[in-house]
C-alpha positions as CSV (number, residue, x, y, z in Angstrom):
1,M,-23.5,-11.5,-15.0
2,K,-23.9,-9.0,-12.2
3,T,-21.2,-6.4,-11.9
4,L,-20.4,-4.1,-9.0
5,H,-18.6,-0.8,-9.0
6,I,-15.0,-1.2,-8.0
7,D,-15.6,1.1,-5.0
8,V,-17.8,-1.6,-3.4
9,V,-14.9,-4.1,-3.6
10,I,-12.3,-1.7,-2.3
11,G,-14.6,-0.6,0.5
12,L,-15.2,-4.2,1.5
13,A,-11.5,-4.9,1.5
14,I,-10.8,-1.8,3.7
15,L,-13.6,-2.8,6.0
16,L,-12.3,-6.3,6.4
17,F,-8.8,-4.9,7.0
18,S,-10.2,-2.6,9.7
19,I,-12.1,-5.4,11.4
20,V,-9.2,-7.8,11.5
21,F,-6.7,-5.3,12.8
22,Y,-9.2,-3.9,15.3
23,S,-9.7,-7.4,16.7
24,L,-5.9,-7.8,16.8
25,S,-5.5,-4.5,18.7
26,A,-7.4,-6.2,21.6
27,Q,-4.1,-7.9,22.4
28,I,-2.4,-4.6,23.0
29,P,-2.5,-3.0,26.5
30,A,-5.4,-0.6,27.0
31,D,-3.6,2.7,26.9
32,P,-1.4,2.1,23.8
33,A,-4.4,0.5,22.0
34,V,-6.4,3.7,22.0
35,F,-4.8,5.3,18.9
36,P,-4.9,2.2,16.7
37,K,-8.5,1.5,17.7
38,L,-9.4,5.1,16.9
39,I,-7.7,5.1,13.5
40,L,-9.2,1.7,12.6
41,S,-12.6,2.9,13.6
42,I,-12.3,6.0,11.4
43,L,-11.0,3.8,8.6
44,A,-14.0,1.5,9.0
45,L,-16.4,4.5,8.8
46,F,-14.8,5.8,5.7
47,S,-14.9,2.3,4.2
48,L,-18.6,2.2,4.8
49,L,-18.9,5.5,3.0
50,I,-17.0,4.1,0.1
51,I,-19.3,1.1,0.0
52,W,-22.3,3.3,0.1
53,T,-21.2,5.4,-2.8
54,G,-20.1,2.3,-4.7
55,V,-23.5,0.8,-4.3
56,S,-25.2,4.0,-5.4
57,K,-22.9,4.1,-8.5
58,T,-23.8,0.5,-9.3
59,L,-27.5,1.2,-9.0
60,S,-27.3,4.4,-11.1
61,A,-25.4,2.6,-13.8
62,K,-28.1,-0.1,-13.9
63,K,-30.8,2.5,-14.1
64,E,-29.1,4.3,-16.9
65,R,-28.2,1.0,-18.5
66,L,-24.6,1.9,-18.8
67,K,-22.1,-0.7,-19.5
68,N,-20.4,-1.6,-16.3
69,I,-16.7,-2.0,-16.3
70,P,-15.6,-5.4,-15.0
71,I,-14.6,-5.2,-11.3
72,F,-10.9,-6.0,-11.7
73,K,-10.1,-4.2,-14.9
74,H,-8.5,-1.2,-13.1
75,A,-7.1,-3.2,-10.2
76,R,-3.9,-4.4,-12.0
77,G,-1.8,-1.4,-10.9
78,P,-2.7,-1.5,-7.2
79,A,-2.3,-5.3,-7.2
80,V,1.2,-5.1,-8.8
81,T,2.1,-2.4,-6.3
82,F,0.9,-4.4,-3.4
83,I,2.7,-7.6,-4.5
84,A,5.9,-5.6,-5.2
85,L,5.7,-4.0,-1.7
86,C,5.3,-7.5,-0.1
87,V,8.4,-8.8,-2.1
88,Y,10.3,-5.6,-1.0
89,L,9.5,-6.3,2.7
90,A,10.6,-9.9,2.3
91,L,13.9,-8.8,0.6
92,I,14.8,-6.3,3.3
93,N,16.0,-9.0,5.7
94,L,17.4,-11.1,2.9
95,L,19.4,-8.5,0.9
96,G,19.6,-5.6,3.4
97,F,17.7,-2.4,3.5
98,F,19.8,-0.4,1.0
99,T,19.9,-3.1,-1.7
100,A,16.2,-4.0,-1.3
101,S,15.2,-0.3,-1.3
102,S,17.3,0.4,-4.4
103,L,15.7,-2.6,-6.3
104,A,12.2,-1.5,-5.2
105,A,12.8,2.1,-6.2
106,I,14.1,1.1,-9.6
107,F,11.2,-1.3,-10.1
108,F,8.6,1.4,-9.2
109,M,10.2,4.1,-11.3
110,F,10.2,1.9,-14.4
111,Y,6.8,0.4,-13.7
112,F,5.3,3.9,-13.4
113,G,6.9,5.2,-16.5
114,V,10.3,6.7,-15.8
115,K,12.4,6.0,-19.0
116,S,15.7,7.5,-18.1
117,Y,18.3,5.1,-16.6
118,I,20.4,8.1,-15.5
119,Q,17.4,9.6,-13.6
120,A,16.7,6.3,-11.9
121,L,20.3,5.9,-10.9
122,L,20.5,9.5,-9.5
123,V,17.3,8.9,-7.5
124,V,18.6,5.7,-6.0
125,I,22.0,7.3,-5.1
126,L,20.4,10.4,-3.6
127,M,17.7,8.3,-1.7
128,N,20.3,6.0,-0.2
129,T,22.7,8.8,0.7
130,F,19.9,10.7,2.4
131,V,18.7,7.7,4.3
132,Y,22.2,6.7,5.3
133,L,23.2,10.2,6.5
134,L,20.0,10.8,8.4
135,F,19.2,7.4,10.0
136,V,22.6,5.6,10.2
137,W,25.0,8.5,10.6
138,Q,23.0,11.2,12.4
139,L,20.4,9.2,14.4
140,R,22.6,6.1,14.8
141,I,19.8,3.7,13.9
142,S,21.0,0.4,12.5
143,L,19.1,-0.8,9.4
144,P,18.9,-4.5,8.4
145,T,22.1,-5.5,6.5
146,G,21.1,-9.0,5.1
147,L,23.6,-10.5,2.6
148,F,24.6,-7.1,1.2
149,I,25.0,-3.6,2.7
């Protein structure tokens, strides 16, 4: 079975992302589209660099007859993070910004190794207080309310 270095897979995913969103930026008027097109072009160039280094790592591992690590062995953490962020974005309109953000913060803290419930509770309280005071009270920006506050 042929194996690739994980950098090749990540580089291809970033390149695909850049191409898709660059093509979508064609729908934006010319002047506002300059910055997204510039950023996506730079991102595509960096993804090509990642692919290049990944291919060289794959070839050097084959030359040295090193055991290649399966492609998706280390992809569990980023995959869980991506799925959790997608769920968080879906919950913002359903539950409201503060409830969804609190749930997401608690999930990420425990997923990445915070063991203290008191620390997690304090972070959630301080985060929500800061966001409320800055965005709702000071800047008067209304955040999604959903079913809860």
